[in-house]
mmCIF file of the N, C-alpha and C atoms, coordinates in Angstrom:
data_MODEL
# 
_entry.id   MODEL 
# 
loop_
_atom_site.group_PDB 
_atom_site.id 
_atom_site.type_symbol 
_atom_site.label_atom_id 
_atom_site.label_alt_id 
_atom_site.label_comp_id 
_atom_site.label_asym_id 
_atom_site.label_entity_id 
_atom_site.label_seq_id 
_atom_site.pdbx_PDB_ins_code 
_atom_site.Cartn_x 
_atom_site.Cartn_y 
_atom_site.Cartn_z 
_atom_site.occupancy 
_atom_site.B_iso_or_equiv 
_atom_site.pdbx_formal_charge 
_atom_site.auth_seq_id 
_atom_site.auth_comp_id 
_atom_site.auth_asym_id 
_atom_site.auth_atom_id 
_atom_site.pdbx_PDB_model_num 
ATOM 1   N N  . MET A 1 1  ? 101.524 104.122 156.462 1.00 0.00 ? 1  MET A N  1 
ATOM 2   C CA . MET A 1 1  ? 102.512 103.086 156.338 1.00 0.00 ? 1  MET A CA 1 
ATOM 3   C C  . MET A 1 1  ? 103.680 103.630 155.536 1.00 0.00 ? 1  MET A C  1 
ATOM 4   N N  . GLY A 1 2  ? 104.878 103.270 155.945 1.00 0.00 ? 2  GLY A N  1 
ATOM 5   C CA . GLY A 1 2  ? 106.066 103.716 155.244 1.00 0.00 ? 2  GLY A CA 1 
ATOM 6   C C  . GLY A 1 2  ? 106.735 102.594 154.463 1.00 0.00 ? 2  GLY A C  1 
ATOM 7   N N  . TYR A 1 3  ? 107.324 102.950 153.348 1.00 0.00 ? 3  TYR A N  1 
ATOM 8   C CA . TYR A 1 3  ? 108.112 102.028 152.522 1.00 0.00 ? 3  TYR A CA 1 
ATOM 9   C C  . TYR A 1 3  ? 109.513 102.585 152.406 1.00 0.00 ? 3  TYR A C  1 
ATOM 10  N N  . TRP A 1 4  ? 110.504 101.730 152.414 1.00 0.00 ? 4  TRP A N  1 
ATOM 11  C CA . TRP A 1 4  ? 111.864 102.188 152.183 1.00 0.00 ? 4  TRP A CA 1 
ATOM 12  C C  . TRP A 1 4  ? 112.604 101.287 151.202 1.00 0.00 ? 4  TRP A C  1 
ATOM 13  N N  . GLY A 1 5  ? 111.867 100.389 150.564 1.00 0.00 ? 5  GLY A N  1 
ATOM 14  C CA . GLY A 1 5  ? 112.447 99.522  149.555 1.00 0.00 ? 5  GLY A CA 1 
ATOM 15  C C  . GLY A 1 5  ? 111.385 98.590  149.006 1.00 0.00 ? 5  GLY A C  1 
ATOM 16  N N  . ALA A 1 6  ? 111.802 97.650  148.175 1.00 0.00 ? 6  ALA A N  1 
ATOM 17  C CA . ALA A 1 6  ? 110.875 96.731  147.524 1.00 0.00 ? 6  ALA A CA 1 
ATOM 18  C C  . ALA A 1 6  ? 110.808 95.364  148.211 1.00 0.00 ? 6  ALA A C  1 
ATOM 19  N N  . GLY A 1 7  ? 111.597 95.148  149.242 1.00 0.00 ? 7  GLY A N  1 
ATOM 20  C CA . GLY A 1 7  ? 111.621 93.852  149.912 1.00 0.00 ? 7  GLY A CA 1 
ATOM 21  C C  . GLY A 1 7  ? 110.385 93.601  150.757 1.00 0.00 ? 7  GLY A C  1 
ATOM 22  N N  . LEU A 1 8  ? 110.181 92.346  151.099 1.00 0.00 ? 8  LEU A N  1 
ATOM 23  C CA . LEU A 1 8  ? 109.023 91.938  151.890 1.00 0.00 ? 8  LEU A CA 1 
ATOM 24  C C  . LEU A 1 8  ? 108.925 92.693  153.205 1.00 0.00 ? 8  LEU A C  1 
ATOM 25  N N  . TYR A 1 9  ? 110.056 92.972  153.824 1.00 0.00 ? 9  TYR A N  1 
ATOM 26  C CA . TYR A 1 9  ? 110.060 93.653  155.113 1.00 0.00 ? 9  TYR A CA 1 
ATOM 27  C C  . TYR A 1 9  ? 110.520 95.106  155.009 1.00 0.00 ? 9  TYR A C  1 
ATOM 28  N N  . ALA A 1 10 ? 110.490 95.645  153.810 1.00 0.00 ? 10 ALA A N  1 
ATOM 29  C CA . ALA A 1 10 ? 110.889 97.038  153.596 1.00 0.00 ? 10 ALA A CA 1 
ATOM 30  C C  . ALA A 1 10 ? 109.672 97.960  153.657 1.00 0.00 ? 10 ALA A C  1 
ATOM 31  N N  . ASN A 1 11 ? 108.791 97.656  154.590 1.00 0.00 ? 11 ASN A N  1 
ATOM 32  C CA . ASN A 1 11 ? 107.607 98.484  154.826 1.00 0.00 ? 11 ASN A CA 1 
ATOM 33  C C  . ASN A 1 11 ? 107.189 98.257  156.274 1.00 0.00 ? 11 ASN A C  1 
ATOM 34  N N  . ASP A 1 12 ? 106.453 99.192  156.814 1.00 0.00 ? 12 ASP A N  1 
ATOM 35  C CA . ASP A 1 12 ? 106.051 99.098  158.222 1.00 0.00 ? 12 ASP A CA 1 
ATOM 36  C C  . ASP A 1 12 ? 105.201 97.873  158.525 1.00 0.00 ? 12 ASP A C  1 
ATOM 37  N N  . THR A 1 13 ? 104.275 97.545  157.650 1.00 0.00 ? 13 THR A N  1 
ATOM 38  C CA . THR A 1 13 ? 103.365 96.435  157.917 1.00 0.00 ? 13 THR A CA 1 
ATOM 39  C C  . THR A 1 13 ? 104.115 95.118  158.007 1.00 0.00 ? 13 THR A C  1 
ATOM 40  N N  . GLY A 1 14 ? 104.882 94.795  157.001 1.00 0.00 ? 14 GLY A N  1 
ATOM 41  C CA . GLY A 1 14 ? 105.625 93.528  157.000 1.00 0.00 ? 14 GLY A CA 1 
ATOM 42  C C  . GLY A 1 14 ? 106.573 93.418  158.174 1.00 0.00 ? 14 GLY A C  1 
ATOM 43  N N  . ALA A 1 15 ? 107.319 94.471  158.423 1.00 0.00 ? 15 ALA A N  1 
ATOM 44  C CA . ALA A 1 15 ? 108.282 94.459  159.524 1.00 0.00 ? 15 ALA A CA 1 
ATOM 45  C C  . ALA A 1 15 ? 107.574 94.348  160.872 1.00 0.00 ? 15 ALA A C  1 
ATOM 46  N N  . ASP A 1 16 ? 106.459 95.048  161.032 1.00 0.00 ? 16 ASP A N  1 
ATOM 47  C CA . ASP A 1 16 ? 105.734 95.008  162.305 1.00 0.00 ? 16 ASP A CA 1 
ATOM 48  C C  . ASP A 1 16 ? 105.134 93.630  162.578 1.00 0.00 ? 16 ASP A C  1 
ATOM 49  N N  . VAL A 1 17 ? 104.563 93.003  161.551 1.00 0.00 ? 17 VAL A N  1 
ATOM 50  C CA . VAL A 1 17 ? 103.979 91.665  161.722 1.00 0.00 ? 17 VAL A CA 1 
ATOM 51  C C  . VAL A 1 17 ? 105.073 90.671  162.099 1.00 0.00 ? 17 VAL A C  1 
ATOM 52  N N  . ARG A 1 18 ? 106.169 90.690  161.372 1.00 0.00 ? 18 ARG A N  1 
ATOM 53  C CA . ARG A 1 18 ? 107.292 89.788  161.676 1.00 0.00 ? 18 ARG A CA 1 
ATOM 54  C C  . ARG A 1 18 ? 107.798 90.007  163.094 1.00 0.00 ? 18 ARG A C  1 
ATOM 55  N N  . ASP A 1 19 ? 108.052 91.248  163.432 1.00 0.00 ? 19 ASP A N  1 
ATOM 56  C CA . ASP A 1 19 ? 108.621 91.557  164.744 1.00 0.00 ? 19 ASP A CA 1 
ATOM 57  C C  . ASP A 1 19 ? 107.669 91.193  165.884 1.00 0.00 ? 19 ASP A C  1 
ATOM 58  N N  . ALA A 1 20 ? 106.379 91.435  165.696 1.00 0.00 ? 20 ALA A N  1 
ATOM 59  C CA . ALA A 1 20 ? 105.407 91.116  166.746 1.00 0.00 ? 20 ALA A CA 1 
ATOM 60  C C  . ALA A 1 20 ? 105.325 89.613  166.974 1.00 0.00 ? 20 ALA A C  1 
ATOM 61  N N  . TYR A 1 21 ? 105.288 88.842  165.908 1.00 0.00 ? 21 TYR A N  1 
ATOM 62  C CA . TYR A 1 21 ? 105.216 87.380  166.034 1.00 0.00 ? 21 TYR A CA 1 
ATOM 63  C C  . TYR A 1 21 ? 106.467 86.845  166.732 1.00 0.00 ? 21 TYR A C  1 
ATOM 64  N N  . MET A 1 22 ? 107.619 87.328  166.304 1.00 0.00 ? 22 MET A N  1 
ATOM 65  C CA . MET A 1 22 ? 108.882 86.890  166.910 1.00 0.00 ? 22 MET A CA 1 
ATOM 66  C C  . MET A 1 22 ? 108.937 87.274  168.390 1.00 0.00 ? 22 MET A C  1 
ATOM 67  N N  . LYS A 1 23 ? 108.469 88.456  168.739 1.00 0.00 ? 23 LYS A N  1 
ATOM 68  C CA . LYS A 1 23 ? 108.495 88.895  170.131 1.00 0.00 ? 23 LYS A CA 1 
ATOM 69  C C  . LYS A 1 23 ? 107.626 88.005  171.007 1.00 0.00 ? 23 LYS A C  1 
ATOM 70  N N  . GLU A 1 24 ? 106.442 87.676  170.522 1.00 0.00 ? 24 GLU A N  1 
ATOM 71  C CA . GLU A 1 24 ? 105.552 86.814  171.304 1.00 0.00 ? 24 GLU A CA 1 
ATOM 72  C C  . GLU A 1 24 ? 106.210 85.461  171.566 1.00 0.00 ? 24 GLU A C  1 
ATOM 73  N N  . LEU A 1 25 ? 106.848 84.904  170.568 1.00 0.00 ? 25 LEU A N  1 
ATOM 74  C CA . LEU A 1 25 ? 107.535 83.620  170.746 1.00 0.00 ? 25 LEU A CA 1 
ATOM 75  C C  . LEU A 1 25 ? 108.720 83.765  171.698 1.00 0.00 ? 25 LEU A C  1 
ATOM 76  N N  . GLN A 1 26 ? 109.473 84.837  171.543 1.00 0.00 ? 26 GLN A N  1 
ATOM 77  C CA . GLN A 1 26 ? 110.633 85.062  172.411 1.00 0.00 ? 26 GLN A CA 1 
ATOM 78  C C  . GLN A 1 26 ? 110.219 85.314  173.851 1.00 0.00 ? 26 GLN A C  1 
ATOM 79  N N  . ASP A 1 27 ? 109.005 85.828  174.039 1.00 0.00 ? 27 ASP A N  1 
ATOM 80  C CA . ASP A 1 27 ? 108.488 86.042  175.394 1.00 0.00 ? 27 ASP A CA 1 
ATOM 81  C C  . ASP A 1 27 ? 108.020 84.743  176.042 1.00 0.00 ? 27 ASP A C  1 
ATOM 82  N N  . GLY A 1 28 ? 108.095 83.641  175.289 1.00 0.00 ? 28 GLY A N  1 
ATOM 83  C CA . GLY A 1 28 ? 107.772 82.336  175.849 1.00 0.00 ? 28 GLY A CA 1 
ATOM 84  C C  . GLY A 1 28 ? 106.367 81.838  175.583 1.00 0.00 ? 28 GLY A C  1 
ATOM 85  N N  . LEU A 1 29 ? 105.598 82.561  174.771 1.00 0.00 ? 29 LEU A N  1 
ATOM 86  C CA . LEU A 1 29 ? 104.259 82.086  174.455 1.00 0.00 ? 29 LEU A CA 1 
ATOM 87  C C  . LEU A 1 29 ? 104.333 80.954  173.441 1.00 0.00 ? 29 LEU A C  1 
ATOM 88  N N  . ASP A 1 30 ? 103.360 80.064  173.492 1.00 0.00 ? 30 ASP A N  1 
ATOM 89  C CA . ASP A 1 30 ? 103.331 78.980  172.509 1.00 0.00 ? 30 ASP A CA 1 
ATOM 90  C C  . ASP A 1 30 ? 102.911 79.542  171.151 1.00 0.00 ? 30 ASP A C  1 
ATOM 91  N N  . ASP A 1 31 ? 103.072 78.743  170.124 1.00 0.00 ? 31 ASP A N  1 
ATOM 92  C CA . ASP A 1 31 ? 102.816 79.194  168.761 1.00 0.00 ? 31 ASP A CA 1 
ATOM 93  C C  . ASP A 1 31 ? 101.375 79.649  168.577 1.00 0.00 ? 31 ASP A C  1 
ATOM 94  N N  . GLU A 1 32 ? 100.426 78.875  169.072 1.00 0.00 ? 32 GLU A N  1 
ATOM 95  C CA . GLU A 1 32 ? 99.006  79.206  168.914 1.00 0.00 ? 32 GLU A CA 1 
ATOM 96  C C  . GLU A 1 32 ? 98.684  80.570  169.527 1.00 0.00 ? 32 GLU A C  1 
ATOM 97  N N  . THR A 1 33 ? 99.118  80.782  170.748 1.00 0.00 ? 33 THR A N  1 
ATOM 98  C CA . THR A 1 33 ? 98.851  82.043  171.436 1.00 0.00 ? 33 THR A CA 1 
ATOM 99  C C  . THR A 1 33 ? 99.562  83.204  170.752 1.00 0.00 ? 33 THR A C  1 
ATOM 100 N N  . SER A 1 34 ? 100.785 82.980  170.331 1.00 0.00 ? 34 SER A N  1 
ATOM 101 C CA . SER A 1 34 ? 101.536 84.026  169.626 1.00 0.00 ? 34 SER A CA 1 
ATOM 102 C C  . SER A 1 34 ? 100.806 84.460  168.366 1.00 0.00 ? 34 SER A C  1 
ATOM 103 N N  . TRP A 1 35 ? 100.332 83.494  167.593 1.00 0.00 ? 35 TRP A N  1 
ATOM 104 C CA . TRP A 1 35 ? 99.641  83.809  166.353 1.00 0.00 ? 35 TRP A CA 1 
ATOM 105 C C  . TRP A 1 35 ? 98.318  84.529  166.636 1.00 0.00 ? 35 TRP A C  1 
ATOM 106 N N  . GLU A 1 36 ? 97.595  84.096  167.665 1.00 0.00 ? 36 GLU A N  1 
ATOM 107 C CA . GLU A 1 36 ? 96.349  84.768  168.024 1.00 0.00 ? 36 GLU A CA 1 
ATOM 108 C C  . GLU A 1 36 ? 96.594  86.233  168.394 1.00 0.00 ? 36 GLU A C  1 
ATOM 109 N N  . LYS A 1 37 ? 97.650  86.492  169.145 1.00 0.00 ? 37 LYS A N  1 
ATOM 110 C CA . LYS A 1 37 ? 97.960  87.866  169.546 1.00 0.00 ? 37 LYS A CA 1 
ATOM 111 C C  . LYS A 1 37 ? 98.303  88.728  168.327 1.00 0.00 ? 37 LYS A C  1 
ATOM 112 N N  . VAL A 1 38 ? 99.040  88.164  167.388 1.00 0.00 ? 38 VAL A N  1 
ATOM 113 C CA . VAL A 1 38 ? 99.392  88.912  166.175 1.00 0.00 ? 38 VAL A CA 1 
ATOM 114 C C  . VAL A 1 38 ? 98.128  89.218  165.375 1.00 0.00 ? 38 VAL A C  1 
ATOM 115 N N  . GLN A 1 39 ? 97.250  88.259  165.257 1.00 0.00 ? 39 GLN A N  1 
ATOM 116 C CA . GLN A 1 39 ? 96.004  88.502  164.526 1.00 0.00 ? 39 GLN A CA 1 
ATOM 117 C C  . GLN A 1 39 ? 95.166  89.586  165.203 1.00 0.00 ? 39 GLN A C  1 
ATOM 118 N N  . GLU A 1 40 ? 95.109  89.571  166.506 1.00 0.00 ? 40 GLU A N  1 
ATOM 119 C CA . GLU A 1 40 ? 94.368  90.597  167.233 1.00 0.00 ? 40 GLU A CA 1 
ATOM 120 C C  . GLU A 1 40 ? 94.992  91.976  167.008 1.00 0.00 ? 40 GLU A C  1 
ATOM 121 N N  . LYS A 1 41 ? 96.307  92.026  167.109 1.00 0.00 ? 41 LYS A N  1 
ATOM 122 C CA . LYS A 1 41 ? 97.009  93.308  166.989 1.00 0.00 ? 41 LYS A CA 1 
ATOM 123 C C  . LYS A 1 41 ? 96.895  93.912  165.598 1.00 0.00 ? 41 LYS A C  1 
ATOM 124 N N  . PHE A 1 42 ? 96.938  93.066  164.573 1.00 0.00 ? 42 PHE A N  1 
ATOM 125 C CA . PHE A 1 42 ? 96.962  93.564  163.201 1.00 0.00 ? 42 PHE A CA 1 
ATOM 126 C C  . PHE A 1 42 ? 95.693  93.264  162.424 1.00 0.00 ? 42 PHE A C  1 
ATOM 127 N N  . GLY A 1 43 ? 94.631  92.906  163.116 1.00 0.00 ? 43 GLY A N  1 
ATOM 128 C CA . GLY A 1 43 ? 93.359  92.612  162.470 1.00 0.00 ? 43 GLY A CA 1 
ATOM 129 C C  . GLY A 1 43 ? 92.812  93.769  161.653 1.00 0.00 ? 43 GLY A C  1 
ATOM 130 N N  . GLU A 1 44 ? 93.231  94.974  161.992 1.00 0.00 ? 44 GLU A N  1 
ATOM 131 C CA . GLU A 1 44 ? 92.776  96.155  161.254 1.00 0.00 ? 44 GLU A CA 1 
ATOM 132 C C  . GLU A 1 44 ? 93.222  96.133  159.795 1.00 0.00 ? 44 GLU A C  1 
ATOM 133 N N  . TYR A 1 45 ? 94.239  95.349  159.462 1.00 0.00 ? 45 TYR A N  1 
ATOM 134 C CA . TYR A 1 45 ? 94.724  95.282  158.082 1.00 0.00 ? 45 TYR A CA 1 
ATOM 135 C C  . TYR A 1 45 ? 93.844  94.412  157.190 1.00 0.00 ? 45 TYR A C  1 
ATOM 136 N N  . ILE A 1 46 ? 93.060  93.521  157.801 1.00 0.00 ? 46 ILE A N  1 
ATOM 137 C CA . ILE A 1 46 ? 92.205  92.641  157.018 1.00 0.00 ? 46 ILE A CA 1 
ATOM 138 C C  . ILE A 1 46 ? 91.148  93.482  156.314 1.00 0.00 ? 46 ILE A C  1 
ATOM 139 N N  . GLY A 1 47 ? 91.032  93.262  155.019 1.00 0.00 ? 47 GLY A N  1 
ATOM 140 C CA . GLY A 1 47 ? 90.072  94.013  154.229 1.00 0.00 ? 47 GLY A CA 1 
ATOM 141 C C  . GLY A 1 47 ? 90.586  95.339  153.700 1.00 0.00 ? 47 GLY A C  1 
ATOM 142 N N  . THR A 1 48 ? 91.877  95.610  153.925 1.00 0.00 ? 48 THR A N  1 
ATOM 143 C CA . THR A 1 48 ? 92.473  96.848  153.406 1.00 0.00 ? 48 THR A CA 1 
ATOM 144 C C  . THR A 1 48 ? 93.510  96.496  152.348 1.00 0.00 ? 48 THR A C  1 
ATOM 145 N N  . ASP A 1 49 ? 94.103  97.522  151.746 1.00 0.00 ? 49 ASP A N  1 
ATOM 146 C CA . ASP A 1 49 ? 95.143  97.268  150.741 1.00 0.00 ? 49 ASP A CA 1 
ATOM 147 C C  . ASP A 1 49 ? 96.432  96.751  151.372 1.00 0.00 ? 49 ASP A C  1 
ATOM 148 N N  . GLU A 1 50 ? 96.520  96.770  152.699 1.00 0.00 ? 50 GLU A N  1 
ATOM 149 C CA . GLU A 1 50 ? 97.702  96.243  153.393 1.00 0.00 ? 50 GLU A CA 1 
ATOM 150 C C  . GLU A 1 50 ? 97.558  94.765  153.783 1.00 0.00 ? 50 GLU A C  1 
ATOM 151 N N  . GLU A 1 51 ? 96.383  94.203  153.557 1.00 0.00 ? 51 GLU A N  1 
ATOM 152 C CA . GLU A 1 51 ? 96.164  92.805  153.942 1.00 0.00 ? 51 GLU A CA 1 
ATOM 153 C C  . GLU A 1 51 ? 97.169  91.842  153.313 1.00 0.00 ? 51 GLU A C  1 
ATOM 154 N N  . PRO A 1 52 ? 97.474  91.949  152.012 1.00 0.00 ? 52 PRO A N  1 
ATOM 155 C CA . PRO A 1 52 ? 98.460  91.018  151.450 1.00 0.00 ? 52 PRO A CA 1 
ATOM 156 C C  . PRO A 1 52 ? 99.813  91.089  152.162 1.00 0.00 ? 52 PRO A C  1 
ATOM 157 N N  . LEU A 1 53 ? 100.235 92.296  152.548 1.00 0.00 ? 53 LEU A N  1 
ATOM 158 C CA . LEU A 1 53 ? 101.508 92.436  153.254 1.00 0.00 ? 53 LEU A CA 1 
ATOM 159 C C  . LEU A 1 53 ? 101.476 91.682  154.588 1.00 0.00 ? 53 LEU A C  1 
ATOM 160 N N  . PHE A 1 54 ? 100.335 91.740  155.271 1.00 0.00 ? 54 PHE A N  1 
ATOM 161 C CA . PHE A 1 54 ? 100.159 91.010  156.528 1.00 0.00 ? 54 PHE A CA 1 
ATOM 162 C C  . PHE A 1 54 ? 100.354 89.515  156.297 1.00 0.00 ? 54 PHE A C  1 
ATOM 163 N N  . TRP A 1 55 ? 99.642  88.962  155.313 1.00 0.00 ? 55 TRP A N  1 
ATOM 164 C CA . TRP A 1 55 ? 99.714  87.516  155.074 1.00 0.00 ? 55 TRP A CA 1 
ATOM 165 C C  . TRP A 1 55 ? 101.079 87.086  154.550 1.00 0.00 ? 55 TRP A C  1 
ATOM 166 N N  . TYR A 1 56 ? 101.685 87.869  153.672 1.00 0.00 ? 56 TYR A N  1 
ATOM 167 C CA . TYR A 1 56 ? 103.016 87.517  153.159 1.00 0.00 ? 56 TYR A CA 1 
ATOM 168 C C  . TYR A 1 56 ? 104.036 87.483  154.286 1.00 0.00 ? 56 TYR A C  1 
ATOM 169 N N  . ALA A 1 57 ? 104.028 88.494  155.134 1.00 0.00 ? 57 ALA A N  1 
ATOM 170 C CA . ALA A 1 57 ? 104.988 88.556  156.240 1.00 0.00 ? 57 ALA A CA 1 
ATOM 171 C C  . ALA A 1 57 ? 104.739 87.434  157.242 1.00 0.00 ? 57 ALA A C  1 
ATOM 172 N N  . ALA A 1 58 ? 103.480 87.174  157.545 1.00 0.00 ? 58 ALA A N  1 
ATOM 173 C CA . ALA A 1 58 ? 103.156 86.100  158.480 1.00 0.00 ? 58 ALA A CA 1 
ATOM 174 C C  . ALA A 1 58 ? 103.606 84.756  157.924 1.00 0.00 ? 58 ALA A C  1 
ATOM 175 N N  . ALA A 1 59 ? 103.302 84.496  156.665 1.00 0.00 ? 59 ALA A N  1 
ATOM 176 C CA . ALA A 1 59 ? 103.664 83.214  156.053 1.00 0.00 ? 59 ALA A CA 1 
ATOM 177 C C  . ALA A 1 59 ? 105.180 83.039  155.986 1.00 0.00 ? 59 ALA A C  1 
ATOM 178 N N  . ASP A 1 60 ? 105.872 84.063  155.556 1.00 0.00 ? 60 ASP A N  1 
ATOM 179 C CA . ASP A 1 60 ? 107.326 83.960  155.445 1.00 0.00 ? 60 ASP A CA 1 
ATOM 180 C C  . ASP A 1 60 ? 107.973 83.743  156.815 1.00 0.00 ? 60 ASP A C  1 
ATOM 181 N N  . THR A 1 61 ? 107.535 84.485  157.801 1.00 0.00 ? 61 THR A N  1 
ATOM 182 C CA . THR A 1 61 ? 108.106 84.348  159.137 1.00 0.00 ? 61 THR A CA 1 
ATOM 183 C C  . THR A 1 61 ? 107.829 82.970  159.708 1.00 0.00 ? 61 THR A C  1 
ATOM 184 N N  . GLN A 1 62 ? 106.596 82.518  159.596 1.00 0.00 ? 62 GLN A N  1 
ATOM 185 C CA . GLN A 1 62 ? 106.258 81.189  160.106 1.00 0.00 ? 62 GLN A CA 1 
ATOM 186 C C  . GLN A 1 62 ? 107.035 80.110  159.361 1.00 0.00 ? 62 GLN A C  1 
ATOM 187 N N  . TRP A 1 63 ? 107.151 80.239  158.055 1.00 0.00 ? 63 TRP A N  1 
ATOM 188 C CA . TRP A 1 63 ? 107.879 79.254  157.257 1.00 0.00 ? 63 TRP A CA 1 
ATOM 189 C C  . TRP A 1 63 ? 109.351 79.177  157.691 1.00 0.00 ? 63 TRP A C  1 
ATOM 190 N N  . ARG A 1 64 ? 109.973 80.327  157.874 1.00 0.00 ? 64 ARG A N  1 
ATOM 191 C CA . ARG A 1 64 ? 111.379 80.361  158.280 1.00 0.00 ? 64 ARG A CA 1 
ATOM 192 C C  . ARG A 1 64 ? 111.604 79.714  159.650 1.00 0.00 ? 64 ARG A C  1 
ATOM 193 N N  . LEU A 1 65 ? 110.568 79.739  160.485 1.00 0.00 ? 65 LEU A N  1 
ATOM 194 C CA . LEU A 1 65 ? 110.664 79.139  161.818 1.00 0.00 ? 65 LEU A CA 1 
ATOM 195 C C  . LEU A 1 65 ? 110.147 77.706  161.854 1.00 0.00 ? 65 LEU A C  1 
ATOM 196 N N  . GLY A 1 66 ? 109.741 77.180  160.701 1.00 0.00 ? 66 GLY A N  1 
ATOM 197 C CA . GLY A 1 66 ? 109.214 75.822  160.644 1.00 0.00 ? 66 GLY A CA 1 
ATOM 198 C C  . GLY A 1 66 ? 107.842 75.697  161.288 1.00 0.00 ? 66 GLY A C  1 
ATOM 199 N N  . ARG A 1 67 ? 107.057 76.787  161.264 1.00 0.00 ? 67 ARG A N  1 
ATOM 200 C CA . ARG A 1 67 ? 105.745 76.820  161.928 1.00 0.00 ? 67 ARG A CA 1 
ATOM 201 C C  . ARG A 1 67 ? 104.635 77.288  160.987 1.00 0.00 ? 67 ARG A C  1 
ATOM 202 N N  . LEU A 1 68 ? 104.818 77.123  159.697 1.00 0.00 ? 68 LEU A N  1 
ATOM 203 C CA . LEU A 1 68 ? 103.847 77.658  158.744 1.00 0.00 ? 68 LEU A CA 1 
ATOM 204 C C  . LEU A 1 68 ? 102.496 76.951  158.897 1.00 0.00 ? 68 LEU A C  1 
ATOM 205 N N  . ARG A 1 69 ? 101.498 77.723  159.220 1.00 0.00 ? 69 ARG A N  1 
ATOM 206 C CA . ARG A 1 69 ? 100.137 77.205  159.396 1.00 0.00 ? 69 ARG A CA 1 
ATOM 207 C C  . ARG A 1 69 ? 99.476  77.097  158.015 1.00 0.00 ? 69 ARG A C  1 
ATOM 208 N N  . PRO A 1 70 ? 98.742  76.028  157.779 1.00 0.00 ? 70 PRO A N  1 
ATOM 209 C CA . PRO A 1 70 ? 98.099  75.858  156.465 1.00 0.00 ? 70 PRO A CA 1 
ATOM 210 C C  . PRO A 1 70 ? 97.191  77.025  156.079 1.00 0.00 ? 70 PRO A C  1 
ATOM 211 N N  . GLU A 1 71 ? 96.457  77.574  157.044 1.00 0.00 ? 71 GLU A N  1 
ATOM 212 C CA . GLU A 1 71 ? 95.548  78.673  156.723 1.00 0.00 ? 71 GLU A CA 1 
ATOM 213 C C  . GLU A 1 71 ? 96.301  79.953  156.366 1.00 0.00 ? 71 GLU A C  1 
ATOM 214 N N  . VAL A 1 72 ? 97.475  80.152  156.960 1.00 0.00 ? 72 VAL A N  1 
ATOM 215 C CA . VAL A 1 72 ? 98.289  81.327  156.643 1.00 0.00 ? 72 VAL A CA 1 
ATOM 216 C C  . VAL A 1 72 ? 98.887  81.158  155.242 1.00 0.00 ? 72 VAL A C  1 
ATOM 217 N N  . LYS A 1 73 ? 99.358  79.965  154.963 1.00 0.00 ? 73 LYS A N  1 
ATOM 218 C CA . LYS A 1 73 ? 99.893  79.676  153.624 1.00 0.00 ? 73 LYS A CA 1 
ATOM 219 C C  . LYS A 1 73 ? 98.819  79.902  152.562 1.00 0.00 ? 73 LYS A C  1 
ATOM 220 N N  . ALA A 1 74 ? 97.610  79.408  152.802 1.00 0.00 ? 74 ALA A N  1 
ATOM 221 C CA . ALA A 1 74 ? 96.532  79.562  151.842 1.00 0.00 ? 74 ALA A CA 1 
ATOM 222 C C  . ALA A 1 74 ? 96.203  81.029  151.595 1.00 0.00 ? 74 ALA A C  1 
ATOM 223 N N  . LYS A 1 75 ? 96.148  81.835  152.657 1.00 0.00 ? 75 LYS A N  1 
ATOM 224 C CA . LYS A 1 75 ? 95.864  83.256  152.500 1.00 0.00 ? 75 LYS A CA 1 
ATOM 225 C C  . LYS A 1 75 ? 96.979  83.965  151.715 1.00 0.00 ? 75 LYS A C  1 
ATOM 226 N N  . ALA A 1 76 ? 98.220  83.617  152.009 1.00 0.00 ? 76 ALA A N  1 
ATOM 227 C CA . ALA A 1 76 ? 99.340  84.245  151.310 1.00 0.00 ? 76 ALA A CA 1 
ATOM 228 C C  . ALA A 1 76 ? 99.364  83.863  149.836 1.00 0.00 ? 76 ALA A C  1 
ATOM 229 N N  . MET A 1 77 ? 98.876  82.677  149.520 1.00 0.00 ? 77 MET A N  1 
ATOM 230 C CA . MET A 1 77 ? 98.883  82.211  148.141 1.00 0.00 ? 77 MET A CA 1 
ATOM 231 C C  . MET A 1 77 ? 97.690  82.736  147.328 1.00 0.00 ? 77 MET A C  1 
ATOM 232 N N  . GLU A 1 78 ? 96.677  83.291  147.987 1.00 0.00 ? 78 GLU A N  1 
ATOM 233 C CA . GLU A 1 78 ? 95.499  83.799  147.261 1.00 0.00 ? 78 GLU A CA 1 
ATOM 234 C C  . GLU A 1 78 ? 95.843  84.894  146.279 1.00 0.00 ? 78 GLU A C  1 
# 
C-alpha cells in the first residue's frame, strides 16, 4: 500500500475503496449491490492493519452521498 499524505484518501486503500464504491453506483447498481461488491473486492483488508482505512473511507464516502449504513458507521467509530 502506498501513502502520499496524511489525508483520508492519501493512501491506496482509502482511495481504492472510495473509487470502487463510486464506480459501482455510477454503473447503475443500487446501493445494496454496490456495497456488497465493494465488500467482496476489499474483504482481504478485514483483520489486517488496513481495515480501519477501509471502514473510514467507506463511511466517509457513504456519508457524503447520503447513504451511510449504520453498520458501516459503527465499524468506523470502533
